[in-house]
C-alpha positions in Angstrom: 216.5 -32.2 34.7 219.2 -34.3 36.3 219.6 -36.4 33.2 219.9 -33.3 31.1 222.6 -31.9 33.4 224.6 -35.2 33.3 224.3 -35.2 29.5 225.3 -31.6 29.3 228.4 -32.2 31.4 229.4 -35.1 29.2 228.9 -33.0 26.1 231.0 -30.1 27.6 233.8 -32.6 28.5 233.8 -34.0 25.0 233.3 -30.8 23.1 236.1 -29.0 25.0 238.4 -32.0 25.2 238.7 -31.8 29.0 240.8 -34.9 29.4 240.7 -36.8 32.7 237.4 -35.1 33.7 234.2 -36.9 34.5 230.6 -35.5 34.7 230.6 -35.9 38.4 233.7 -33.6 38.6 231.6 -30.7 37.5 229.4 -29.0 40.1 226.0 -28.0 38.7 226.3 -24.5 40.2 230.0 -23.8 39.8 230.9 -21.1 37.4 232.1 -22.4 34.0 234.4 -19.5 33.5 237.1 -17.9 35.7 237.5 -19.4 39.1 235.1 -22.3 38.5 235.9 -24.7 35.6 238.3 -22.1 34.2 236.9 -21.9 30.6 237.8 -19.0 28.3 236.3 -17.1 25.4 237.2 -19.7 22.9 235.5 -22.3 25.0 232.4 -20.1 25.1 232.2 -20.2 21.3 232.4 -24.0 21.5 229.6 -24.1 24.0 227.4 -21.9 21.7 228.0 -24.3 18.9 227.1 -27.2 21.2 223.8 -25.5 22.1 222.9 -24.9 18.5 224.0 -28.3 17.2 222.5 -30.4 20.0 219.5 -28.4 21.1 218.6 -26.0 18.3 219.3 -23.0 20.4 221.1 -20.0 18.9 222.0 -17.2 21.2 222.6 -13.9 19.4 223.0 -11.5 22.4 226.4 -11.7 24.2 224.8 -10.5 27.5 222.3 -13.3 27.4 225.0 -15.8 26.4 227.0 -14.8 29.5 224.0 -15.5 31.7 223.1 -18.8 30.0 226.7 -20.1 30.1 227.1 -19.2 33.8 226.9 -22.8 35.0 225.6 -26.2 34.0 222.5 -25.4 36.0 221.8 -22.1 34.0 222.5 -23.9 30.8 220.1 -26.8 31.6 217.3 -24.4 32.6 217.7 -22.4 29.4 217.7 -25.6 27.3 214.5 -26.8 29.0 212.8 -23.4 28.2 214.1 -22.9 24.6 215.1 -26.2 23.0 213.8 -26.8 19.5 215.5 -30.2 18.8 
């Protein structure tokens, strides 16, 4: 799971073009939106594309998406349970 979280952090940094940020700068349990990493709704769309492209996961329900995209930890857990790629 640690490897997945590190990979996921790197993918988030690259996908969202978070310049100057390193995977170790992102806390596994910190919120990705709001007071945490400070992502916005456009970023959430990018993360949904990242999940579909890299892990074969398509999230249709917005409420489920909010839970999944809560933190790197919640994303990694969801990926482990639902990945198809």
